[in-house]
N, C-alpha and C positions, 0 to 999 in steps of 0.2 A: 551275636546273644539276642534271644527273641525278645519281644515287646512284652512287658506286663501290661501296659494300658497303652491305647490309641489316645492321642490327645483329645480327639472329639469325643471319645467316652467319658474321658476325665471331665470335660466342660459339661457334658449332659448329666453326669451323675452328680456333681456339685454345684450345679446351676451358676456356673462361675462365667466371668466375662473375660475372652481372650484379648491379650494386648500382642502384638506383633505377629510374625508368621511363626505359628506353632509347629515342632517337629512331628513327624508322623506318629511318634509316640516315645514312650519313655522306657528303660530296662529296669528300673528301680525306684523306690521311695525313701528319701532321706530326711531326717529332722536335724542332723547333725553335720554341719559343714567339714568338721575335721575328718569324718569317715565317709563322706560322700564320693562315689564313684562316677566317673564320666558316663554322662547318658541318664543319669537318674533325674527324677525331679525333687526339687527341695521345697519342702513345705517349711514356711516360715513361722513356726508355731510359738505364741508369746506363753512362756511358762511363769512360775513363781518368783524366778530369779533373774531368769534371761528372756530376752525377745529374740527371736530366730530372725526377725528382720535387720537386726544389727550385724548379721552375719551373711547377708544375702550376697554382698561383694564377694566374699570369702568362698561362698557356695559357687559362684560363677567362676571363680578362679580355678575351683576344683572340678569344673567341668560339668556343671548342672546344665542339662537341657531345657529345663523348665523351671520356673519359679512359682509357687502358689502363695500369694501374699493377700493381705486385707487391705480393702478399699481404703481405709483410714489412714495406712501406712504409705499408700501410693505415692504422695508427694515427695516423701523422703527418700524414693528410691528412682528419682528422675533421671539420672544419668546411667542407669544400668539398662542395657539394650537386649539382653537376654528375653525370650518370650516368656509371658506370663499368663497365668490365669488367676484373676482378682475375684476374691469371694468377700463375704461380708465379715466372716470370721474362720481363720485358717483351721482351727481343730474341729469347727463344726464340718468344714468342707473335707475333713480327713475323714469323719465319721460318716458324711453321705457316701463317700468312695469307698468305705468299709461295706455299707450296706449294700452298694451294688456289687462288690467283690463277693458278698455271701450269696446274693441272688443267681450270680452265674456258676457258682461253684458246683463241681460236678462229684466230687468226692466225699468219703466219710468224714464227719466233723466230730471231733472230740473235744471235750472241755474237763479241765481239771481245776478242783479247789481243794481247800483243806488247811488245816493248821500247821501241819508239818508234812514234808515230803511231796509239796506241788511241783517244784522245780525239777526234783529228782525224777518223779513218775513222768512228767511231760519229756524229759530227756530221754529216758528210757523207752518211751513210746517212740520218740523220734528214731533211735538207734534200731530197734528190733524192726519197726515197720518199714524201714528203709530196706530191709532184705527182701521185702516182698511188694515194693511198689514205690512211688514217689510220695515223698512227706514234705509238709511245710509245718513248721513250728515256731512259738515265740521264741526271739532270741533273750537270752539271758532270763531276767524275771519281768519281762515286758507284760506285766498282768494288771497294769491300772487303768484310769481314764483316758490316757493317752496311748499307753502300750498296747492295750487289746485293739482299738481300731486301726493303729498302725499295723499291726501284725495281720488283720484282716486285709486291709488295703493292699498289703503286700502278696497275697494269696493269688498265685497263680490260677487260670482258670481250670487247667486239665490235671491238678494234683489230685493223687489218690486218697491221701490222708492229711487231714490238718489238724492239729493239736495246739489248743489253746489254755495257757494258764491263766486263772483269774484270780485275783487276790481282794483282801480287804482287811481294813483295821476298824471299820464303823459299819451299821446297819446300812442298807440301801445302796452300798456300793456295787454288790454282785449283781443285782437286778438288771439295771440298764446294759451292763457289758453282755450279760448272758444273752439279753434279748437281741444285741447284735450278732453273737456268735452263732445262735440257734442250733446247738450241737445235736447230733443224732445220739450221742453217748456222753453223759455227765459223771465225772467221779469225784467223790469225796474221799480223800485219803484218810483222814483222821481228824477228830474234834479234840483239840488241847487247849491247854490254859495259856493261850498266846493272845496277846491283845486286852487282856482282862481289865487294863485300865481304863477302856472304853466300853466295858460291859460289866454288869453287875454279878453275873455267874456264867457257869460254861454252857448252859442250856441256851442262854442267849447267843452265845457263839455259834451253837449249831443251828438256831433259826437263821441267824445272818448268813451261814454257808448254804443253807437250804434255800435260799434264793435262786441257786443255779438251777433248781429244778424247773421255775417258771419260765425258762426259754428253752427247755428241750423240745424238739420237734415232735408233731403227732405221732405215736406209734415207737417214740424213743425210749430211750433206757436210762435208769439211774444206778450206777454202779457204787455200792456203799460197803463199808468195812465192817463185816459182821462181828468182830472182835473188838469194836469200839464200843464203850459204853452207851454213846449216845444213838447207837443204830436204831433201836425201837422208834425213838424221837423222829430220827430222820426217814425211816420207812414210813411213818404216819404223815410226814409233812410232804415226802414224795407223793404218796396216793391223794393227798389233798389238793396238790398242784395239778393233778390229772396225768401224772406219768403213767404211761401205759404199762412198762415193766419196770420193777425193782428187782435188781440180781445184786448178789452179796459174794464178798470174797473174804477169806480168812481161815482160822484154823477150826472155828466153831463146827461142829458136825453137820448143822444144816445149811452151812454156806454153798451156793451154788459152784463156786471156784474154790475150792477146799484144798489146803494144804495138808497131804497125807503124810510126808516126811521131810526131814530137814536136817541136814549136816553142815554145821557152820565151820568154817574155817578161817584162818586170818587174812586172806585174801580172795576168799570167793565163798560161795554157798552151793551145796547140791539139793535140789529139791524134787519132790516128787508131789504132783498136782493133780487132783481129779476134777474134770469139768464134763458134767453128765456121765455118759458111759466111757469118756477118754480118759486115759492115764498118761500125764504128761512128765517126761523126765527132763531137767533142766540144769545146767551149771550157771549161776548168776555170777559175772564176773567181779561186780563190785560186792565187797563183803557186808555183812552186819544183818541181824535179824530184820531190821528197819527195811533194808532193801528187799529182803524175802517178801514182807507184806507188800510193798511197792509193785514186786514182780507179779503178786497174785492179781493186782488191779489192772496191771499192763496185760497180763494173758486173758482177763476176762474183757477187757476192751478189745483185744484183737479177735476173739472168739465173736463178740458181738457185730465187730466189724467186717466180719467173715474172710479174716486174713487167713493164710496158710499157717495154721499152728505149728506145725512141724518146723517150717523155716523161722519161725518167730522164736520157738524155744531153743533152736540151734544159735540164734543170733544173741543170745543172752550171754553166752561164754565171753564175747567180745566187750561187753558193757564195762564201762570205768566210770567212778564216781567222780562228779564234777568238780572243779575248783571251788574251795570254801565249802564243800559238801561232802567231805570223806576221800577227797583225792590223796594218794600216798606219795611220799617223796622219800626215796632212799638216799640218806646224806652221807657224808664222810663220817668214818669212824664206826660204820654200822649202825647209826642212829636213823630210826623210823618215825618220820613226821607225818602224822595223819591231819590234814587242814579241814577243820570245820568251823572256820572263821566267818563264815557267810551269816549265819542266823541262829538264834538259840531261844527254845521255850523249855520248860521241864519236860516234855517229851522226848524232843530231840537231844536235850541233855543226857537223858538216860540212854538213849541209843548210842550216843557218842562215848560214854562210860562203859557200856556193855562192849563196844568194839574194842576199846582200849583194853578191857579184861580178856578179850580173846586173842589179844595180839601177844606173842611171846616175845620177850627180848633176847637179845643176841646175849652171849655169856658174859656176865658181870653187868649186864644193863638193868634198868629199872622201867617200871611203868609210871608215867609222869602225865598229870592232868594239868593244862593251863586254863584257867576258866575265866571268863568274863561276863560282865552284868547282863541280865536277859531283860531286854528292854519291854515298855507299854504292858506292865502288869498292875501297874496303879498301886491300891492300898493291899493288894495281896503280895507285892514284891518281897518284903521281909520274909514272910512265911514261906514262900515258894523257894526263895534262895536258901534259906536255912534247912528246908527239907532236902536238899541236895545231898546233905550229909548221910541220910538214910540210904541213897542210891550207892554212895560211895562206899559206906562202911562194909558191905559183905565182898566187896570186889578186891582184888589183888593190885590195887592203885598203891605205889609206893609213895609219892609225893604230890601235892596239889600247889599250884601256885595260882594266887588270885589277881584279878585286876578290876578295878570299879568300886563305887560306894557300896553299891547293893550286896556286893561280895562280902562286905564285913558280917553279914548274917552268917554265911558259911564259914567263914574264918572263925567264928566264934564257937562252932559246934565242931570243928574238926579237932582230933586229937593232936597234940603238939608235934609228935614224931611225923604225922602226915603232912602238916602244914609247912610247904617250904618258904612262902612269904606270901603277903597281901600287900598290893602297891596300890596307890590312887588311882592310876591309868596305865596305859599301855607303855608309854615313854617311860615310866618309872620301872615297870615290871621287865621290860627287854633285858637290860643289861644282867638283871638278876638270874633270868632263866638262861641266857646265854653263858654265863659262867657256871651254872649248875650242872649243865648236861655234860654228859661223858659216854664214852663209847659203849655202844650197845643198847642205849636208852630208846623206849618207844615213847614218843611225846604226842598227845593230842591236844590241839589248840581249839578252843569252842567259845564262841561268844556271840551275842547281837552284833550285826553289821556296824551299827553306830558306834560302838565302842572301839573300832579300828584295829581289832587284833590280826588283819590281814598283815599290817605293818611288822607284826612280830613274826607272821610267818615267812614274809620277804626276808627279815633279818636273819633267820634261822637258815634258810637256803643259801642265803650270801655267805654266812660265817661257817656253815658245814657242807661246802660244795662236793658233788660228786664228780670226779675228774671227768671231762668230756661231756657233761650233762649240762643243757641250758640252765642258766640261773633264773630265767624268767618264768612266772608261773602262767603257762600257756593255757 
C-alpha cells in the first residue's frame, strides 16, 4: 500500500516533536481505535465526551504505526513505545496537516453545502466521477470542525477529484472550514427551514450557507439552485464575495444546467438536461424528484471540473440512495421499506412523502408514512410540524404513524382515518408499526437522526427479512 504521508512531512507540517524512531510514513489517518488499520497514524483528538489519549493503547494494539499526541498528555503515555509526534493540540495539528494536504493537492476540489441533499450530492459526485478518475470524498457526514480537516488530511496527493461536505447549524461555522478546503467549485444544494432554532428567518440560513463563497479559489465557481427561492440573495452574496463565476442549475429557463425533461419512476428517473449547446440524457438510479435536482448539480460540477460528461451521465444509472437517505429494502411479504431515517426538515419531508406517493404498493398493500420529529426548528417547530398535513393531504398516503413530542402538532391536523398512531418515542412506536404492516405495503421512515428512527428501520428488516438477504444495513 502506498504511503499517504512520510513521517518527515508530517513533522514539518504540524511543527511537531518526534519521539522514537519514526516509520518511513503512514498509509492512513485514524481518530478511532476501533476502525484503525495497521500502518495508520492515530490522532488522539480530545472531543466533548471522549479523549483520544485514553485509547492510545488500543490504537497500538490495532497496529498504529505512529501516534500524534498532545504535549500535556505525554506523561500519562509513558509506557507506550510506539513512535509519536508530539504537538501542543492534536486537533490543531490535524488542521495544519490538512492545510499541507490542500497545498500539495493537484486535482479539482469541490465543496458542497445546503439545508438538504449535501451528503446525497457528495456521494453522487463520488460515484459518477469515479467513472472518469480517482476520487477522494468525505466519509459519512464528516462535515464539521474535525470532519473537514480529517478528510483533507487524508487526501492523497495525486487524486483527480476531491469532494468535501461542509455543514453548519450556526453562523461562522462554514467560513473557517471552506478556507481550509479552498474549492474550485462550491455547490449550495438548497436553502430550507433547517436549524431555524438557531436563526430568526430563512434568509439568515442563506447568509450562513453563503460563507462557502469566501473560500472559493480565484477564478472558481459558485454552483447554485436557480429553483430555490433564495437564489437571488445567494447570487448577490457570491458576487459580493468576489466569486468569478456564478453558475445555476434547475428547471427555471435561465438555468445554465437546465432540466429539459423528466420522467419519475418508483426506482429511477430518466432526465434530459441542457448544458450550453449540449443535450444530455441520463437515467438516475436513485429515485425521487429531489434526486433529479441533485443530479443537475452533479452534472454542473462535472462540467466545470472538465470531466467527461458522457461517461458521467452513463454512471448515474448505477447510483443508489444512501442508508438513511432513501435506501430501499425489499422485505418479506412484498413489503417495500424506504429508509429516510438519517435526517429531516420540511424540505426533505416533502421529498420523502413525494417518493412514497410515487411508489406503487403490491396488491392489497398500502402507502404508509412513519414520521418522527424534525429537530432544531426552535419557535417554528409547532407550525412547521403541523404544516406537514398540507403536504400529505393531496397524496395517496393511506396511514401515518408518528413518533415524538413535536409530531403532536401533525397528529392534531390529520384526519382520523389517516392517523395510525402517535407515540411519545420510537420505542413505543416500534411495536405498533410492526403489528400494523401487512403484505404489499410500502412504508417510508423519516425523522431527524436524534429521534433514533434507525432502530425502527433495523426492527423492520429483522422482523420482515428477505430470505438470503443480509439483515445488516450495509
